[in-house]
C-alpha positions as CSV (number, residue, x, y, z in Angstrom):
1,M,-50.9,41.7,-29.5
2,K,-52.0,41.9,-33.1
3,R,-55.6,41.4,-32.2
4,K,-55.5,44.0,-29.4
5,G,-53.5,46.5,-31.5
6,R,-51.0,47.3,-28.7
7,N,-47.8,45.9,-27.3
8,E,-49.2,44.5,-24.1
9,F,-50.4,41.1,-23.0
10,E,-51.5,39.1,-19.9
11,V,-49.8,35.8,-19.0
12,K,-53.1,34.1,-19.1
13,E,-53.6,35.1,-22.7
14,V,-50.3,33.4,-23.6
15,V,-51.0,30.3,-21.6
16,D,-54.4,29.9,-23.1
17,Y,-53.1,30.3,-26.6
18,M,-50.2,28.0,-26.2
19,L,-52.3,25.3,-24.5
20,S,-54.9,25.6,-27.4
21,K,-52.1,24.8,-29.8
22,N,-50.5,22.0,-27.7
23,P,-52.4,20.8,-24.6
24,K,-49.4,18.7,-23.5
25,L,-47.4,21.8,-22.5
26,N,-47.0,22.5,-18.8
27,E,-48.8,25.7,-17.8
28,S,-46.4,26.3,-14.9
29,T,-43.4,26.2,-17.3
30,I,-45.0,28.7,-19.6
31,R,-45.7,31.1,-16.7
32,T,-42.1,30.7,-15.4
33,H,-40.6,31.5,-18.8
34,I,-42.8,34.6,-19.3
35,G,-42.5,36.0,-15.7
36,S,-39.0,35.1,-14.9
37,R,-36.6,33.5,-17.5
38,C,-37.6,35.8,-20.3
39,C,-38.4,39.0,-18.4
40,V,-35.8,41.8,-18.4
41,N,-36.9,43.3,-15.1
42,A,-37.5,40.0,-13.1
43,N,-35.3,38.9,-10.3
44,A,-32.2,36.9,-11.4
45,N,-33.4,33.4,-10.4
46,H,-32.0,31.5,-13.4
47,A,-28.5,30.9,-14.8
48,V,-29.8,31.6,-18.3
49,T,-32.2,34.5,-18.9
50,Y,-33.5,36.3,-22.0
51,N,-34.6,39.9,-22.5
52,D,-37.8,39.2,-24.4
53,Y,-40.5,40.7,-22.2
54,E,-40.8,43.6,-19.7
55,R,-43.2,43.5,-16.8
56,V,-45.5,46.6,-16.9
57,G,-47.9,45.7,-14.2
58,Y,-49.3,42.7,-12.2
59,G,-49.6,39.9,-14.7
60,M,-49.1,42.4,-17.6
61,Y,-46.1,42.3,-20.0
62,R,-45.0,43.8,-23.3
63,L,-42.3,42.9,-25.8
64,Y,-39.0,44.5,-24.5
65,Q,-37.7,47.2,-26.8
66,P,-34.5,48.7,-25.4
67,V,-33.9,52.4,-25.9
68,E,-31.0,53.0,-28.2
69,C,-28.8,56.0,-27.6
C-alpha cells in the first residue's frame, strides 16, 4: 500500500510478498486469512474472525477503518 500510495491491495500482491519472505508458507492459508478470517464483510465461516480488511471488489481489499460516530 505504501508503494501504491492508496489503501487498496490485491490478494495476489500479499501472497507474492509473503511467499518471497518465507516460501514455506501455504498460499491457500494466506488467501483464506485475507478473504475470510480477517475480512469484516466476509461470510461467517470461522469461529474466530478479525476485522482487519474490507473487501471492496473481486480480489481487492483495503485495511478496515470503522467509522466512528
